[in-house]
Structure formats: C-alpha cells, structure tokens
Residue frames as a rotation matrix with the C-alpha (Angstrom) as fourth column:
UNK 1
0.600 0.799 -0.027 -0.02
0.799 -0.601 -0.022 -0.01
-0.034 -0.009 -0.999 0.03
UNK 2
-0.355 -0.665 0.656 1.28
0.624 -0.692 -0.363 3.43
0.696 0.281 0.661 -0.90
UNK 3
-0.103 0.206 -0.973 1.35
0.940 -0.301 -0.163 5.81
-0.327 -0.931 -0.162 2.09
UNK 4
0.438 0.189 -0.879 2.15
0.008 -0.978 -0.207 9.02
-0.899 0.083 -0.430 0.27
UNK 5
0.374 -0.266 0.889 3.08
0.924 0.188 -0.333 10.26
-0.078 0.946 0.316 -3.11
UNK 6
0.060 -0.447 -0.893 5.53
0.205 -0.870 0.449 13.04
-0.977 -0.210 0.040 -3.91
UNK 7
0.543 0.193 0.817 5.02
0.832 0.008 -0.555 14.87
-0.113 0.981 -0.156 -7.18
UNK 8
-0.057 -0.604 -0.795 7.55
0.165 -0.791 0.589 17.26
-0.985 -0.097 0.145 -8.58
UNK 9
0.934 0.319 0.162 7.18
0.233 -0.196 -0.953 19.17
-0.272 0.927 -0.257 -11.86
UNK 10
0.014 -1.000 -0.026 10.57
0.487 -0.016 0.873 18.99
-0.873 -0.025 0.487 -13.60
UNK 11
0.638 0.257 -0.726 9.62
-0.405 -0.689 -0.600 20.46
-0.655 0.677 -0.335 -16.98
UNK 12
0.894 -0.320 -0.313 12.31
-0.231 0.269 -0.935 20.19
0.383 0.908 0.166 -19.59
UNK 13
0.351 -0.830 0.434 15.15
-0.906 -0.184 0.382 19.66
-0.237 -0.527 -0.816 -17.11
UNK 14
0.261 -0.296 0.919 15.51
-0.024 0.949 0.313 15.84
-0.965 -0.104 0.240 -17.71
UNK 15
0.860 0.044 0.508 15.56
0.494 0.173 -0.852 16.52
-0.125 0.984 0.128 -21.49
UNK 16
0.787 -0.590 0.181 18.12
-0.495 -0.779 -0.385 19.28
0.368 0.213 -0.905 -21.18
UNK 17
0.309 -0.687 0.658 20.33
-0.739 0.261 0.621 17.13
-0.598 -0.678 -0.427 -18.86
UNK 18
0.469 -0.096 0.878 20.25
0.376 0.921 -0.101 14.14
-0.799 0.377 0.468 -21.29
UNK 19
0.945 -0.118 0.305 21.05
0.246 -0.356 -0.901 16.46
0.215 0.927 -0.308 -24.23
UNK 20
0.602 -0.755 0.260 24.07
-0.783 -0.622 0.007 17.89
0.157 -0.207 -0.966 -22.39
UNK 21
0.266 -0.471 0.841 25.22
-0.402 0.739 0.541 14.40
-0.876 -0.482 0.007 -21.41
UNK 22
0.677 0.018 0.736 25.04
0.549 0.653 -0.522 13.19
-0.490 0.757 0.432 -25.01
UNK 23
0.867 -0.417 0.271 27.06
-0.082 -0.657 -0.750 16.17
0.491 0.628 -0.604 -26.15
UNK 24
0.415 -0.692 -0.590 29.56
0.883 0.462 0.079 15.19
0.218 -0.554 0.803 -23.36
UNK 25
0.595 -0.131 0.793 29.81
-0.044 -0.990 -0.131 18.81
0.802 0.043 -0.595 -22.29
UNK 26
0.873 -0.290 0.392 31.18
-0.433 -0.094 0.896 17.92
-0.223 -0.952 -0.208 -18.83
UNK 27
0.615 -0.671 0.415 33.79
0.604 0.739 0.299 15.56
-0.507 0.067 0.860 -20.37
UNK 28
0.405 -0.428 0.808 34.98
0.710 -0.410 -0.573 18.16
0.576 0.805 0.138 -22.84
UNK 29
0.654 -0.166 0.738 35.27
-0.397 -0.906 0.148 20.92
0.644 -0.390 -0.659 -20.25
UNK 30
0.870 -0.334 0.364 36.96
-0.249 0.341 0.907 18.58
-0.427 -0.879 0.213 -17.70
UNK 31
0.567 -0.688 0.453 39.48
0.815 0.551 -0.182 17.50
-0.124 0.472 0.873 -20.33
UNK 32
0.235 -0.432 0.871 40.41
0.457 -0.742 -0.491 21.15
0.858 0.513 0.022 -20.85
UNK 33
-0.030 -0.166 0.986 40.17
-0.728 -0.672 -0.135 22.22
0.685 -0.721 -0.101 -17.18
UNK 34
-0.405 -0.149 -0.902 41.27
0.273 0.922 -0.275 19.39
0.873 -0.357 -0.333 -14.88
UNK 35
0.640 0.756 0.136 39.15
0.074 -0.236 0.969 19.26
0.765 -0.610 -0.207 -11.70
UNK 36
-0.277 -0.607 0.745 40.44
-0.746 -0.353 -0.565 20.36
0.606 -0.712 -0.355 -8.34
UNK 37
-0.482 0.085 -0.872 40.54
0.290 0.955 -0.067 17.32
0.827 -0.285 -0.485 -6.02
UNK 38
-0.962 0.105 -0.252 39.17
0.216 -0.266 -0.939 19.51
-0.166 -0.958 0.234 -3.17
UNK 39
-0.632 0.748 -0.202 36.02
-0.775 -0.600 0.199 20.47
0.027 0.283 0.959 -5.13
UNK 40
-0.333 0.658 0.676 32.75
-0.180 0.659 -0.730 18.61
-0.926 -0.365 -0.102 -4.80
UNK 41
0.746 0.600 0.288 31.87
0.234 0.170 -0.957 19.20
-0.624 0.782 -0.014 -8.46
UNK 42
-0.271 -0.832 0.483 33.97
0.821 0.062 0.567 19.33
-0.502 0.551 0.667 -11.61
UNK 43
-0.739 -0.020 -0.673 34.16
-0.234 -0.930 0.284 22.34
-0.632 0.367 0.683 -13.88
UNK 44
-0.910 0.369 -0.187 32.15
-0.072 0.304 0.950 20.35
0.408 0.878 -0.250 -16.52
UNK 45
-0.409 0.810 -0.421 29.34
0.895 0.446 -0.013 19.56
0.177 -0.382 -0.907 -14.08
UNK 46
-0.289 0.252 -0.924 29.02
0.395 -0.847 -0.355 23.22
-0.872 -0.468 0.145 -13.13
UNK 47
-0.872 -0.042 -0.488 28.92
-0.379 -0.571 0.728 24.25
-0.309 0.820 0.482 -16.78
UNK 48
-0.761 0.641 -0.104 26.21
0.424 0.612 0.668 21.68
0.492 0.464 -0.737 -17.55
UNK 49
-0.171 0.749 -0.640 24.04
0.938 -0.076 -0.338 23.07
-0.302 -0.658 -0.689 -14.69
UNK 50
-0.428 -0.002 -0.904 24.62
0.053 -0.998 -0.023 26.71
-0.902 -0.058 0.427 -15.79
UNK 51
-0.966 0.071 -0.247 23.71
-0.253 -0.088 0.964 25.93
0.047 0.994 0.103 -19.41
UNK 52
-0.572 0.787 -0.231 20.59
0.682 0.613 0.398 24.07
0.455 0.070 -0.888 -18.45
UNK 53
-0.180 0.467 -0.865 19.55
0.779 -0.469 -0.416 26.79
-0.600 -0.749 -0.280 -15.99
UNK 54
-0.713 -0.147 -0.686 20.09
-0.171 -0.912 0.373 29.54
-0.680 0.383 0.625 -18.54
UNK 55
-0.910 0.383 -0.160 18.01
-0.085 0.207 0.975 27.81
0.406 0.901 -0.156 -21.17
UNK 56
-0.336 0.834 -0.437 15.20
0.816 0.490 0.307 26.81
0.470 -0.253 -0.845 -18.87
UNK 57
-0.409 0.199 -0.891 15.07
0.566 -0.710 -0.418 30.13
-0.716 -0.675 0.178 -17.04
UNK 58
-0.888 0.047 -0.458 14.53
-0.335 -0.748 0.572 31.88
-0.316 0.662 0.680 -20.35
UNK 59
-0.698 0.680 -0.226 11.77
0.216 0.500 0.838 29.47
0.683 0.536 -0.496 -21.33
UNK 60
-0.275 0.652 -0.706 10.04
0.960 0.138 -0.245 30.06
-0.062 -0.745 -0.664 -18.03
UNK 61
-0.590 -0.007 -0.808 10.29
0.164 -0.980 -0.112 33.87
-0.791 -0.199 0.579 -18.44
UNK 62
-0.934 0.236 -0.267 8.84
-0.323 -0.243 0.915 33.60
0.151 0.941 0.304 -21.90
UNK 63
-0.539 0.749 -0.385 5.99
0.638 0.661 0.394 31.43
0.550 -0.033 -0.835 -20.64
UNK 64
-0.125 0.500 -0.857 5.15
0.896 -0.315 -0.314 34.04
-0.427 -0.807 -0.409 -18.07
UNK 65
0.643 0.404 0.650 5.33
0.710 -0.633 -0.309 36.84
0.287 0.661 -0.694 -20.68
UNK 66
0.742 -0.392 -0.543 8.36
0.188 -0.657 0.730 38.47
-0.643 -0.644 -0.414 -19.12
UNK 67
-0.093 -0.871 0.482 10.61
0.799 0.224 0.558 38.25
-0.594 0.437 0.676 -22.08
UNK 68
0.445 0.415 -0.794 8.93
0.036 -0.893 -0.448 41.21
-0.895 0.171 -0.412 -23.91
UNK 69
0.998 0.035 -0.053 10.12
-0.053 0.018 -0.998 40.06
-0.034 0.999 0.020 -27.28
UNK 70
0.210 -0.977 0.044 13.77
-0.948 -0.192 0.252 39.71
-0.238 -0.095 -0.967 -26.19
UNK 71
0.780 -0.072 -0.621 15.50
-0.247 0.877 -0.412 36.77
0.574 0.476 0.666 -27.75
UNK 72
0.816 -0.568 0.108 18.02
0.122 0.353 0.928 34.64
-0.565 -0.744 0.357 -25.83
UNK 73
0.153 -0.829 -0.538 21.64
-0.841 -0.395 0.370 35.14
-0.519 0.396 -0.758 -26.85
UNK 74
0.944 0.087 -0.317 22.73
-0.272 0.749 -0.604 32.82
0.184 0.657 0.731 -29.66
UNK 75
0.281 -0.874 0.398 25.67
-0.595 0.166 0.786 30.65
-0.753 -0.457 -0.473 -28.94
UNK 76
0.676 -0.161 -0.719 27.84
-0.583 0.480 -0.655 28.90
0.451 0.862 0.231 -31.47
UNK 77
0.697 -0.387 0.604 29.37
-0.299 0.608 0.735 25.74
-0.652 -0.693 0.308 -30.11
UNK 78
0.679 -0.544 -0.493 32.78
-0.461 0.207 -0.863 25.04
0.571 0.813 -0.110 -31.65
UNK 79
0.876 -0.464 0.133 35.45
0.199 0.599 0.776 22.67
-0.439 -0.653 0.617 -30.62
UNK 80
0.452 -0.823 -0.345 39.10
-0.889 -0.448 -0.096 23.71
-0.076 0.349 -0.934 -31.09
UNK 81
0.914 -0.210 0.347 41.03
0.191 0.977 0.090 20.90
-0.359 -0.016 0.933 -32.57
C-alpha cells in the first residue's frame, strides 16, 4: 500500500540534462580544465548546470510573458582541434 506520493514538476530539465550528457559537455570541459581534487563538483558539471539553467530560465520567463520580445543570446558551439 502506498502511504504518500511526492510529485515534482521537472519540466524540460531531464531533456536538457540528457542532451548535455550526449554532447559530453562535462567531459570536454573537464578535459580542458582538470578538476580540483578538493572540489565537490567538476568544472564540467558546473557548466552543464549553468547551461541548463540559462536555457530553462529563459523558457520560463517567456512562458510568463516576461521576455517582452527579447531573444536569448545565440551561442555557437565550436570545438578547437
């Protein structure tokens, strides 16, 4: 028997997280900026969170009508080889 149910609305966060994992954003950043052994998170993990937050925060503002026609900045992802 189920005593209680916890429901959380995650929106697009799982999709954004999976997309960033498939792009291996954390792996690429961590290869270029080795992690500090004292840190709880790597540079790549922090970048993934910041990118997901930036994109999802803009979508939320647009849904509330707060964007007033402003477009999010366009980013061009390039890998130096």
